[in-house]
C-alpha positions in Angstrom: 50.3 57.0 47.0 46.8 57.9 48.2 46.1 58.3 51.9 44.6 55.7 54.1 41.2 57.4 54.0 41.1 57.6 50.2 42.2 54.0 49.8 39.6 52.9 52.4 37.0 54.8 50.6 37.9 53.3 47.2 37.8 49.8 48.6 34.6 50.4 50.5 32.9 51.8 47.4 34.2 48.8 45.3 33.0 46.3 47.9 29.6 47.9 48.1 29.2 47.9 44.4 30.3 44.3 44.2 27.8 43.3 46.9 24.9 45.0 45.2 25.8 43.9 41.7 26.9 40.3 42.5 24.2 39.9 45.1 21.5 40.7 42.7 23.2 38.6 40.0 23.4 35.6 42.4 19.8 35.9 43.3 18.9 35.8 39.6 21.3 32.9 39.0 19.7 31.1 41.9 16.2 31.5 40.4 17.5 30.3 37.0 19.2 27.3 38.7 15.9 26.3 40.4 14.0 26.7 37.1 16.6 24.6 35.2 16.8 22.0 38.0 13.1 21.5 38.0 13.0 21.4 34.2 15.9 19.0 33.7 15.7 16.9 36.8 18.7 15.9 38.9 20.4 13.9 36.1 19.9 16.5 33.4 21.0 19.3 35.7 24.0 17.3 36.7 25.1 16.9 33.0 24.5 20.6 32.3 26.5 21.6 35.4 29.3 19.2 34.5 29.7 20.5 31.0 29.7 24.1 32.1 32.2 23.3 34.9 34.6 21.9 32.3 34.7 25.0 30.1 34.8 27.3 33.2 37.8 25.4 34.5 39.6 25.4 31.1 39.0 29.2 30.6 41.3 29.9 33.5 44.5 28.3 32.1 43.5 29.7 28.6 43.9 33.2 30.1 47.6 32.4 30.9 47.3 34.2 34.2 47.2 37.6 32.3 43.9 38.5 34.1 45.7 38.4 37.5 48.8 40.1 36.0 46.7 43.0 34.6 45.1 43.6 38.0 48.6 44.0 39.5 50.3 45.9 36.7 47.5 48.2 35.7 47.3 49.9 39.1 51.0 50.3 39.4 51.3 51.6 35.8 48.6 54.2 36.3 50.3 55.4 39.5 53.5 55.8 37.6 51.9 57.4 34.5 53.0 54.6 32.2 49.9 54.5 30.0 51.7 53.7 26.8 53.5 50.8 28.4 50.2 49.5 29.8 48.5 49.7 26.3 51.4 47.7 24.9 51.0 45.1 27.6 47.2 44.8 27.0 47.7 44.3 23.3 50.3 41.6 23.9 48.2 39.7 26.5 45.0 39.8 24.5 46.6 38.6 21.3 48.4 35.6 22.9 45.4 34.6 25.0 43.0 34.7 22.0 45.3 32.3 20.1 45.7 29.9 23.0 42.0 29.8 24.0 40.9 29.3 20.4 43.4 26.5 20.0 42.2 24.8 23.2 38.5 25.0 22.0 39.3 23.7 18.6 41.4 20.8 20.0 38.6 19.9 22.4 36.0 19.9 19.7 38.1 17.8 17.4 38.8 15.2 20.1 35.1 14.9 20.9 34.1 14.5 17.2 36.8 11.9 16.6 35.7 10.0 19.7 32.2 9.6 18.2 29.0 8.7 20.0 26.0 10.8 20.7 25.4 10.7 24.4 24.1 13.8 26.3 27.4 14.6 28.1 29.3 14.8 24.8 26.7 16.9 23.1 26.5 19.3 26.0 30.3 19.7 26.1 30.5 20.4 22.4 28.0 23.2 22.7 29.9 24.6 25.7 33.4 24.8 24.2 33.0 28.2 22.5 32.5 29.6 26.0 36.2 29.0 26.6 37.8 31.8 24.4 34.9 34.2 25.3 35.4 33.6 29.0 39.2 34.0 28.8 39.0 37.3 27.0 36.3 38.6 29.4 38.6 37.7 32.3 41.4 39.8 30.9 39.1 42.8 30.3 37.7 42.5 33.8 41.2 42.2 35.3 42.4 45.4 33.6 39.3 47.3 34.7 39.8 46.2 38.3 43.4 47.4 38.1 42.0 50.8 37.1 39.9 50.7 40.3 36.7 50.6 38.1 35.1 47.8 40.2 31.5 48.4 39.3 32.4 48.7 35.6 34.4 45.5 35.7 31.7 43.5 37.6 28.4 44.6 36.1 28.5 43.1 32.6 29.7 39.6 33.7 27.4 39.4 36.7 24.2 41.4 36.8 23.9 41.8 33.0 24.8 38.3 32.2 22.6 36.6 34.9 19.6 38.9 34.1 19.9 37.9 30.4 20.3 34.2 31.3 17.3 34.1 33.5 15.2 35.9 30.9 16.3 33.3 28.2 15.7 30.4 30.6 12.2 31.5 31.5 11.3 32.2 27.9 12.6 28.9 26.6 10.8 27.0 29.4 7.5 28.7 28.7 8.0 28.1 24.9 8.2 24.3 25.3 11.0 23.3 27.6 14.8 23.4 27.9 17.1 20.5 26.9 20.5 19.9 28.6 22.4 21.2 25.5 19.9 24.0 25.1 20.7 25.2 28.6 24.4 25.2 27.8 23.6 27.2 24.6 21.9 29.8 26.7 25.1 30.1 28.8 27.1 30.5 25.6 24.8 33.4 24.4 25.1 35.3 27.7 28.8 34.8 27.9 29.3 36.3 24.4 27.2 39.3 25.3 29.1 39.9 28.5 32.5 39.5 26.8 31.7 42.1 24.1 30.5 44.6 26.7 33.6 44.2 28.8 35.9 44.6 25.8 34.2 47.8 24.7 34.4 49.3 28.2 38.1 48.5 28.5 38.8 50.0 25.1 37.1 53.3 26.2 39.0 53.5 29.4 42.4 52.9 27.7 41.6 55.5 25.0 40.9 58.1 27.7 44.4 58.0 29.1 47.2 60.3 28.0 49.6 59.4 25.2 53.3 60.3 25.4 55.5 58.4 23.0 55.3 55.2 21.0 56.7 52.2 22.9 57.9 48.9 21.4 55.6 45.9 21.3 55.7 43.8 24.4 57.0 40.3 23.7 55.0 37.5 25.4 58.1 36.2 27.0 58.4 39.4 29.0 55.1 38.8 30.9 54.6 35.1 30.7 57.2 34.2 33.2 55.2 36.1 35.8 51.7 35.5 34.6 51.9 31.7 34.2 52.5 31.1 38.0 49.7 33.6 38.8 47.4 31.9 36.3 48.3 28.4 37.5 47.4 29.3 41.1 44.1 30.6 39.9 43.5 27.6 37.7 44.2 25.2 40.5 41.8 27.0 42.7 39.0 26.9 40.1 39.6 23.2 39.4 39.7 22.5 43.1 36.3 24.1 43.5 34.9 21.9 40.7 36.9 18.7 41.1 34.2 17.1 43.2 31.6 17.7 40.5 33.9 16.6 37.8 34.7 13.3 39.6 31.0 12.7 40.4 30.1 13.3 36.8 32.8 10.8 35.6 32.7 8.0 38.2 29.6 8.7 40.3 25.9 8.9 39.4 24.3 11.7 37.5 21.9 12.1 40.5 24.8 12.6 42.9 26.4 15.1 40.5 23.1 17.1 40.5 22.8 17.1 44.3 26.4 18.3 44.6 25.9 21.0 42.0 22.8 22.2 43.9 24.8 22.3 47.1 27.5 24.4 45.4 24.8 26.8 44.3 23.8 27.2 48.0 27.3 28.6 48.7 26.6 31.7 46.7 26.5 34.0 49.8 30.2 33.0 50.6 31.3 33.6 47.0 29.5 37.0 47.1 31.1 38.2 50.3 34.6 37.0 49.3 34.3 38.6 45.9 33.1 41.9 47.4 36.4 42.1 49.3 38.7 40.5 46.8 37.9 42.4 43.6 38.5 46.0 44.8 41.3 44.9 47.2 43.6 43.3 44.6 45.0 46.4 43.0 45.3 48.1 46.4 47.4 45.3 47.8 49.7 45.5 44.7 50.1 49.2 45.1 50.8 49.2 48.8 53.2 46.2 48.5 55.1 48.0 45.6 55.3 51.1 47.8 56.6 49.2 50.9 53.6 50.2 53.0 53.4 47.0 55.0 51.7 48.5 58.1 48.9 50.1 56.0 48.4 46.8 54.2 48.2 44.9 57.4 45.5 47.3 58.8 43.4 47.1 55.7 43.6 43.3 55.4 42.6 42.9 59.1 39.5 45.0 58.6 38.5 43.3 55.3 39.1 39.7 56.7 37.1 40.3 59.8 34.2 41.7 57.8 34.2 38.7 55.5 34.5 36.2 58.4 31.6 37.7 60.2 29.2 37.7 57.2 30.3 34.2 56.3 29.7 32.9 59.8 26.1 34.1 59.5 25.6 32.4 56.2 27.2 29.1 57.4 24.9 29.1 60.5 21.8 29.0 58.2 23.2 26.3 55.9 24.3 24.1 58.8 21.1 24.5 60.7 18.5 23.9 57.9 20.3 22.4 54.9 17.3 20.2 53.9 15.0 23.2 53.6 17.5 25.1 51.5 18.1 22.2 49.1 14.4 21.5 49.0 14.0 24.6 46.9 15.6 22.7 44.0 13.1 19.9 44.2 12.4 16.7 46.2 15.3 14.9 44.5 17.8 17.2 46.1 16.7 17.2 49.8 18.8 14.2 50.7 22.1 16.2 50.3 22.0 17.6 53.9 25.3 16.2 55.0 26.9 17.4 51.7 25.8 20.9 52.2 26.8 21.1 55.8 30.4 19.9 55.0 30.7 22.4 52.2 29.4 25.3 54.4 32.1 24.4 57.0 34.8 24.5 54.3 33.7 27.9 53.2 33.7 29.2 56.7 37.3 28.0 57.3 38.2 29.8 54.0 36.7 33.0 55.2 38.8 33.1 58.4 41.9 33.8 56.2 40.1 35.0 53.0 42.8 36.9 51.3 46.0 34.9 51.9 46.3 33.7 48.3 45.5 37.2 46.9 48.3 38.7 49.1 50.8 36.2 47.9 49.9 36.8 44.2 49.8 40.6 44.4 52.9 40.6 46.6 55.2 38.9 44.2 55.0 35.4 45.7 52.8 33.9 43.0 55.0 30.7 42.8 54.3 29.9 46.5 50.6 30.4 45.9 50.8 28.1 42.9 52.6 25.3 44.7 50.0 25.4 47.6 47.1 25.4 45.2 48.5 22.5 43.2 49.3 20.4 46.2 45.8 20.9 47.6 44.2 20.2 44.3 46.1 16.9 44.1 44.9 16.1 47.7 41.3 17.0 46.8 41.3 14.8 43.6 42.9 11.9 45.4 40.3 12.0 48.2 37.5 12.4 45.7 38.6 9.3 43.8 38.8 7.4 47.1 35.6 8.7 48.7 33.1 9.3 45.9 32.5 5.6 44.9 31.4 4.6 48.5 30.0 7.9 49.7 28.8 9.8 46.6 28.3 13.5 47.0 29.2 13.4 50.7 32.6 12.0 49.9 33.3 14.9 47.5 32.3 17.3 50.2 34.7 15.7 52.7 37.5 16.0 50.2 36.8 19.7 49.7 36.8 20.4 53.4 40.2 18.7 53.9 41.8 20.4 50.9 40.5 23.9 51.7 41.8 23.6 55.3 45.2 22.5 54.2 45.6 25.2 51.6 44.6 28.0 53.9 47.1 26.8 56.6 49.9 26.7 54.0 49.1 30.1 52.5 48.7 31.8 55.9 52.0 30.5 57.1 53.8 31.6 53.9 52.4 35.1 54.0 53.5 35.5 57.6 57.0 34.2 56.9 57.8 35.8 53.5 55.8 39.0 53.6 55.5 39.7 57.3 51.7 39.9 57.1 49.1 38.0 59.1 46.3 37.3 56.7 44.1 35.5 59.3 41.1 37.0 61.1 43.5 37.8 64.0 45.5 40.2 61.8 48.4 40.4 64.2 50.9 43.2 63.3 
């Protein structure tokens, strides 16, 4: 097992690479979002965001949790020199995920065609469905690369490369005569395909570079599904929880409120960036230290990472809480009335930052079922509150639901990590 200094250096390099790559990518994504919002208006932007949210949410269960599993198992396998076993696991996970994700996309398209009609939401969702298998395979490739400790390699194609291409396509299409709602989704499909191909080629090269010892039998899906499914379920519930407000607004609210809420979510990019900068390089390290029984080293590293995330998130939250109208005004005059919505969402993200890695520690520490149960319970809470609060309060009701569910989930996960793993994942980091 590497020393504290080498692990700290690896995590620091990974965090710095993630900050630079994802920070630049989020800036590009923000510009693209502003261009699209002004081009499509609040209603059109709401439909586009709603369709993309659906396929992004469905890509998570389609991955069967194998992306999280590969983060954990790749690092451990490399430490033990088990390259051939790792290659067998990668082949098995990719084959099964490809079949499941294609099946989900085909089933969704069939249901939409049989339902008939020609409204904008249906058309946008039909165009978006091929993103599902592409996103699932990209997630697996990224997970394996993160397990190798190749943070920059894992992050670059799906963030900076993808967003740079998307912005270029959006600007070109806008200058050429305008972008429709379905056209904007088609541009997302194009960039997802390009990022997926790049990630798969990079993973293939890394796996080929490792030593080969002896042939190993093929890995049966049943050997990894019992572990990966709870891991994937926890991640899926978190993704849906982040999007459930938008999904409910798109279904039972107004398109205008959905657009305002989508714009408010875009403004939380700094929180996502800071959290990802810590989470992506930290996952494999947590798995390796936990497997080696190095609890004290794990506690020290988590305390440092959590305090860094909390401090940066507090600065971002202060801006969004102080001048939410000015930030939302960048999207256009239609969006400036979502001040209360943005304030509530900013508070929710700040609370999440105070114990940023509790779910990660549970999943990488072998307590994925506990993480899954907490995520499911809080998703149900979020959905119930959205259904109750969106009709009378619109986007602000969805933001209240997010604040309550995020707080509940973090309390549950922090208590569980303390009791079951003996680790304090809060900003206090008590040994």
